[in-house]
N, C-alpha and C positions, 0 to 999 in steps of 0.2 A: 567204383574207382578203377581207373585204368592204370596199370603199373607197367612201365617200360623196363626192360632189363637187357643187360648185355652179359653173355657168358664168356668168361675169360679163362685162359689157361695160365696158371701162375706156377712157375717152376720153383719159386723160392719157398713157398709154404705148403701149398696144397694144389693138386692138379686141377681142381674145379671149384671156382668161386663164382657165385652168381651176384652180379652187381645191379642194384636197383637204381633207376634214374627217373626223374630228378626229385620227385616229391618225398621219397623215403630217406634220401641222403644216407644210404648204407648198402649193406650187402647181406647175403644169406650164406650160411655155412652150416652143414649138418642139420638142416631144417630149422635153423634159428636165424632171426633177423638181428643184425648188429648195426650200430651206428657207424657211419663211415670213418669216424675218428678212432673207433676202438681198433687197436692194432690187429691186423690179420694174423700176425705171428701168434698172438695170444689166443685168438678165436680157434686156431687150428692146433693148439697145444695145451688145452686145459688139463690140469692134473686130474687124476681120478676123483670122482665125487665133487668136482667144482664146475662152475659155469652154469649157464641157464638151463641146460638139458639134464644135468645131474644133481644140481643143488637147488632145492626149492627156495632157499633164502636168496640165492643169486638171482633166480628167475623173478622173484617178487621185488626185492629191494634194488636190484640192479637194472631193471627194465622200466621203460616209460614209453607210453604210446605204442607198445608192441615191439620195441627195439631194446636189445641188451646193450648197455653202455658201461657197466661197472660190476665188479665182484661185490658180494656181500661182505660185511665187516669180518665175519668169521673166516671166510676163505682168504681174504686179503691178508689177515694177520697170521693165521695158523698154518695155511698152506703155502702162501706166497711171500711171507715175511715182509709184507708191504712193498714188495718189488713191483707190483702191478697196481699200485695206488692204495689208499687207506681203506677203501671199501665203503659201502653204503649201509646206512641204518634207517631207522624209522624216519618218515617224511624226507627221505633222500638227504639225510645229513651225513657228514663224514667225521669220524674221530681222528683228528690229526695229531695222534700221540706217538706214532711209531717213529723209528729212526728215519730221519730225512723225509718225513711225511709232508707231502704237499697235496693240496686239493687236486682232484683230477681236472677240475675246471681251470687250473693254472698250469696243467701239464698237457696230457694228450687230448683233453676235451676243451682246451682253451678256446675262448670265443664262442662257445655254444651255451645257450641258456637251456635250462631243464625243459621248458615248454617247447623248445625247438627240436626235441628228440622224438623220433617216431612219428606216428600219424594219430592225431587226436581223434579221428573218426574210429580208430580201433578201440578207444576207451568207451565205456558206457556213458550215457548222458549223466547218470548219477555221479560217476567218478569225475567227469569234466566239471560238473557244478561245484565239486569240492576242491578243485585245484587252487582257486585264489586263497582259501583258508589254509590249505596245506602249505602253499608257498609262504604264507605269513608265519605259520608255525615253524617251518623250516628256517626262515630268517631269524626268528627269535631264538630257536634252539641252537642254530649254528653260532650265533653271537655268544650264547652262554657257554657253549663248548669251547669256543676260541679263548674264553677268559679263564677256563678251569679245566682240570683233568677229570673226566667222568669214566666210570666203569659202564659196561653195557646195561647192568641193572639200574644204575643211577640215571642213565640216559633215558631208559624206558619210563621210569617214574617221572622224570622231568617232562618228557613229551606228554604223558597223561595229564600232568598238572597244567601245562600250557593249553592243551585241548579243552580241559574242563573250564579253565578261565575264559577261553574264547567263547565257549558255549554259554557260559553264565552271562557274559557281556552282550550276547545277542538278544537276550530276553529283556 
């Protein structure tokens, strides 16, 4: 894959930000790829132990196709008090329970579908094969979350039940 990039000097947030064009729709900062809609100000000012290079949950739950686009639920709630979104949980769902919580897909990621984030070639074939089922689990789980208040433990149990039900229905 050929990646074109432009190196820019940004006096507002950080002296050096590498912007990738056009296929990645994002930029690199501190050896991490970010979606173009993830605010540069946030990428250059993660609190200690948060963000994709310092928090494994952020790296796992908040990245897709090799690009970081959202904090994990723990960092969003306990470190940022939902000021940088509600955070991502299992199957890229959001718990919209915090004060003034809105989905990131209605705020800074508006107009972007999950599958438009990153580069699908960076995923394994096995992961890409699971994406349709994961998106369906996400849809079902997000509908249930929107109708009720879930704790993280309840959310994980609910996700496991949805996964088991989908596996049973495949047979």
